[in-house]
C-alpha positions as CSV (number, residue, x, y, z in Angstrom):
1,M,130.4,99.6,87.5
2,I,127.4,99.8,89.3
3,A,128.0,101.3,92.9
4,T,126.9,99.5,96.2
5,Y,126.5,101.2,99.6
6,K,130.2,98.8,100.6
7,D,131.0,101.6,98.2
8,V,129.1,104.6,99.9
9,N,131.0,103.3,103.1
10,D,133.8,103.8,101.4
11,I,133.7,107.5,100.3
12,F,132.0,108.2,104.4
13,S,135.0,106.5,105.7
14,R,137.8,108.4,103.8
15,N,136.7,111.2,103.8
16,F,137.0,113.0,108.3
17,G,138.5,116.8,106.6
18,S,138.0,119.4,103.5
19,E,141.2,121.3,102.6
20,T,139.0,122.5,99.9
21,L,136.1,124.1,99.1
22,Y,134.0,124.2,95.3
23,K,131.7,125.8,94.8
24,R,129.3,126.1,91.8
25,N,129.4,128.9,89.6
26,Y,125.6,129.9,89.6
27,C,125.0,129.9,93.6
28,N,127.5,131.7,96.0
29,N,125.9,130.6,98.7
30,L,126.3,127.7,99.2
31,L,129.9,125.5,99.2
32,Y,130.7,121.9,99.6
33,T,133.5,119.6,100.7
34,E,136.0,117.2,98.5
35,G,134.2,114.3,100.4
36,I,130.7,115.7,98.6
37,L,132.4,115.7,95.8
38,D,133.5,112.8,96.3
39,F,130.0,110.9,96.7
40,A,128.7,112.6,93.6
41,Q,131.9,111.7,91.6
42,T,132.1,108.2,92.7
43,L,128.0,108.0,92.4
44,D,127.3,109.9,89.6
45,A,125.3,112.2,92.0
46,H,125.9,115.3,91.2
47,W,122.2,115.6,91.6
48,L,122.3,116.1,95.0
49,I,124.2,119.6,95.5
50,N,121.9,121.1,93.1
51,T,119.2,119.9,94.4
52,V,120.2,122.0,97.6
53,I,121.2,124.8,95.6
54,S,117.3,125.1,93.9
55,Y,116.6,124.9,97.4
56,M,119.3,128.3,99.0
57,P,116.0,130.8,98.8
58,D,114.5,128.7,101.0
59,I,117.4,127.9,103.5
60,L,118.3,132.0,103.0
61,K,114.9,132.5,104.4
62,T,115.3,130.1,106.9
63,Y,118.2,131.9,108.4
64,E,117.0,136.1,107.7
65,T,113.0,135.0,110.1
66,E,115.5,132.7,112.6
67,E,118.7,133.0,112.3
68,E,119.3,129.2,111.7
69,S,123.0,128.1,111.0
70,F,122.3,124.3,110.4
71,F,120.4,122.1,109.0
72,V,120.1,118.2,108.1
73,V,120.4,117.2,104.4
74,E,118.1,113.7,104.2
75,I,117.9,111.2,101.2
76,T,115.4,108.3,101.8
77,V,115.1,105.9,99.2
78,D,113.5,102.4,99.7
79,K,114.4,99.0,97.4
80,N,111.9,100.4,95.1
81,H,114.9,103.4,94.8
82,Q,112.3,105.3,95.4
83,G,112.1,108.0,97.9
84,Y,112.2,111.4,99.1
85,F,115.2,114.9,99.8
86,E,114.4,116.8,102.6
87,I,116.3,119.7,104.6
88,Y,114.9,120.5,107.7
89,H,116.3,121.7,111.3
90,E,115.9,121.6,115.8
91,G,114.2,123.7,117.2
92,W,111.0,125.3,118.8
93,V,107.6,126.2,118.2
94,G,106.3,127.6,120.6
95,N,106.6,126.1,123.5
96,D,107.4,122.6,121.7
97,Y,111.1,121.4,120.6
98,H,110.4,119.9,117.1
99,E,113.7,117.4,116.0
100,C,112.8,118.0,112.7
101,I,111.2,121.2,111.1
102,T,111.3,120.7,107.5
103,V,112.6,123.1,105.4
104,A,111.7,121.7,101.4
105,K,110.7,118.3,101.2
106,Q,110.2,116.7,97.3
107,M,109.3,113.1,95.9
108,I,111.3,112.1,93.7
109,P,110.3,109.1,91.9
110,F,113.2,107.2,91.2
111,I,116.3,107.7,92.6
112,D,119.1,106.1,91.8
113,L,121.1,105.6,94.8
114,P,122.3,102.4,96.3
115,T,120.5,100.7,99.0
116,K,121.5,98.5,101.8
117,D,120.6,95.0,101.2
118,D,119.1,94.5,104.5
119,E,116.9,97.3,105.2
120,E,113.5,98.2,104.1
121,V,114.9,101.7,103.6
122,T,118.2,103.4,103.3
123,S,119.0,106.7,104.9
124,Y,121.9,109.7,103.6
125,K,122.4,112.0,105.6
126,F,124.4,115.3,105.5
127,F,125.0,118.6,106.7
128,L,124.3,122.1,105.9
129,E,126.3,125.0,108.1
130,L,126.6,128.0,108.3
131,S,129.9,129.0,107.4
132,S,129.8,132.8,106.5
133,V,127.4,135.9,107.6
134,N,128.9,138.0,105.3
135,P,127.7,137.2,103.2
136,I,125.2,134.5,104.2
137,V,127.0,131.4,102.5
138,Y,126.5,127.5,103.9
139,T,128.8,124.4,103.3
140,L,127.6,121.2,102.3
141,L,129.6,118.4,103.9
142,L,129.5,114.7,104.6
143,S,128.3,113.4,108.3
144,S,132.1,111.9,108.7
145,E,133.3,115.9,107.6
146,H,131.5,117.6,110.8
């Protein structure tokens, strides 16, 4: 089965809360919801969770220096299935407020997620929220689960 953007919409519409949180054995600082697991399984995109895990040191450092508790994880993909993965937050830098302070950004030469037929670029947004401070743990969730 080749996934379409309708499948993506179905994932977001059927996941609006989570009773169970999951984690990888090798990363105690990240939990993820049933919706994220559904996204990963339905679209064969377990790489999303693994990529967030790979940037957990950067996220933890940002927490230590700025006490940032909320991040946006965004995947942007064009019609050629090229794009990037980015983790960012909003905040003040000096006297200026910025809507996108990048913590990590990675260009990806091939992204196998479905794209919207009527748009040049498709964007997927997820949220990463602080769920515990001792120890520091973040939860990755679909925007529909927020």
